[in-house]
C-alpha positions as YAML, in Angstrom:
chain: A
units: angstrom
residues:
- id: 1
  name: MET
  ca: [21.25, 20.19, 18.23]
- id: 2
  name: ALA
  ca: [22.31, 18.64, 14.90]
- id: 3
  name: HIS
  ca: [19.88, 16.33, 13.13]
- id: 4
  name: ALA
  ca: [21.01, 13.14, 11.46]
- id: 5
  name: PRO
  ca: [20.63, 13.23, 7.68]
- id: 6
  name: SER
  ca: [17.41, 11.57, 6.57]
- id: 7
  name: SER
  ca: [17.52, 8.56, 4.30]
- id: 8
  name: ALA
  ca: [16.36, 9.13, 0.72]
- id: 9
  name: LEU
  ca: [15.50, 5.44, 0.42]
- id: 10
  name: PHE
  ca: [11.81, 5.82, 1.30]
- id: 11
  name: SER
  ca: [11.27, 9.53, 0.68]
- id: 12
  name: PRO
  ca: [9.07, 9.33, -2.47]
- id: 13
  name: TYR
  ca: [7.07, 6.33, -1.24]
- id: 14
  name: ARG
  ca: [4.10, 5.74, 1.01]
- id: 15
  name: THR
  ca: [4.64, 3.73, 4.14]
- id: 16
  name: ILE
  ca: [2.40, 0.72, 3.53]
- id: 17
  name: GLY
  ca: [2.67, -0.51, 7.12]
- id: 18
  name: LEU
  ca: [0.82, 2.58, 8.34]
- id: 19
  name: VAL
  ca: [-2.23, 1.97, 6.16]
- id: 20
  name: CYS
  ca: [-2.53, -1.85, 6.18]
- id: 21
  name: ASP
  ca: [-4.44, -3.68, 8.86]
- id: 22
  name: GLY
  ca: [-4.09, -7.35, 9.86]
- id: 23
  name: ALA
  ca: [-5.25, -8.76, 6.50]
- id: 24
  name: GLN
  ca: [-2.64, -10.57, 4.41]
- id: 25
  name: PRO
  ca: [-1.36, -8.25, 1.62]
- id: 26
  name: CYS
  ca: [-1.17, -9.57, -1.93]
- id: 27
  name: LEU
  ca: [1.51, -8.95, -4.55]
- id: 28
  name: TYR
  ca: [0.70, -9.84, -8.17]
- id: 29
  name: THR
  ca: [1.60, -9.00, -11.76]
- id: 30
  name: LEU
  ca: [-0.57, -8.13, -14.71]
- id: 31
  name: GLY
  ca: [1.49, -8.15, -17.89]
- id: 32
  name: LYS
  ca: [4.67, -6.20, -17.12]
- id: 33
  name: GLU
  ca: [3.09, -4.22, -14.24]
- id: 34
  name: SER
  ca: [3.32, -5.29, -10.59]
- id: 35
  name: PHE
  ca: [0.59, -4.47, -8.08]
- id: 36
  name: PHE
  ca: [0.19, -4.66, -4.32]
- id: 37
  name: SER
  ca: [-3.22, -4.88, -2.65]
- id: 38
  name: ALA
  ca: [-3.87, -4.22, 1.01]
- id: 39
  name: GLY
  ca: [-6.98, -4.50, 3.17]
- id: 40
  name: ILE
  ca: [-7.95, -1.27, 4.91]
- id: 41
  name: GLY
  ca: [-10.79, -2.01, 7.31]
- id: 42
  name: LYS
  ca: [-13.93, -2.56, 5.21]
- id: 43
  name: SER
  ca: [-12.28, -1.84, 1.83]
- id: 44
  name: PHE
  ca: [-9.03, -2.52, 0.01]
- id: 45
  name: GLN
  ca: [-6.53, -0.45, -1.94]
- id: 46
  name: VAL
  ca: [-4.40, -1.44, -4.93]
- id: 47
  name: TYR
  ca: [-1.02, 0.22, -5.48]
- id: 48
  name: ARG
  ca: [1.29, 0.09, -8.50]
- id: 49
  name: CYS
  ca: [4.65, -1.21, -7.29]
- id: 50
  name: ASP
  ca: [6.84, 0.96, -9.52]
- id: 51
  name: HIS
  ca: [6.28, 4.04, -7.33]
- id: 52
  name: LEU
  ca: [3.62, 2.81, -4.87]
- id: 53
  name: THR
  ca: [1.00, 5.02, -6.46]
- id: 54
  name: LEU
  ca: [-2.60, 4.34, -5.56]
- id: 55
  name: SER
  ca: [-4.43, 2.72, -8.50]
- id: 56
  name: LEU
  ca: [-7.77, 1.65, -7.06]
- id: 57
  name: VAL
  ca: [-9.84, 1.95, -3.90]
- id: 58
  name: SER
  ca: [-12.75, -0.45, -3.46]
- id: 59
  name: VAL
  ca: [-16.17, 0.43, -2.14]
- id: 60
  name: ALA
  ca: [-16.75, -0.44, 1.52]
- id: 61
  name: VAL
  ca: [-18.35, -3.80, 2.31]
- id: 62
  name: SER
  ca: [-20.50, -4.62, 5.33]
- id: 63
  name: HIS
  ca: [-17.68, -6.31, 7.31]
- id: 64
  name: ASP
  ca: [-13.91, -6.02, 7.81]
- id: 65
  name: ILE
  ca: [-11.75, -7.67, 5.15]
- id: 66
  name: THR
  ca: [-9.79, -10.56, 6.65]
...
C-alpha cells in the first residue's frame, strides 16, 4: 500500500491544539518577538512564535486556568 506524501508545512512545529485546553490562548508581542501563551490545566506555557519553541512554563496553581 502506498502512503501519501506527508506535508512539510507543520513538520518542525508542535501541534498547539493537542496541548491547549478550553482556556482562551493569547498572542502578544514584546519588542520584535511574538509570543503565544496557552493554559494547560493548572499552569500555562509560553511559546515563541518564530518556531513555536517553549519559552516558559508556569508553576501550578490551586485551580484550573480559565
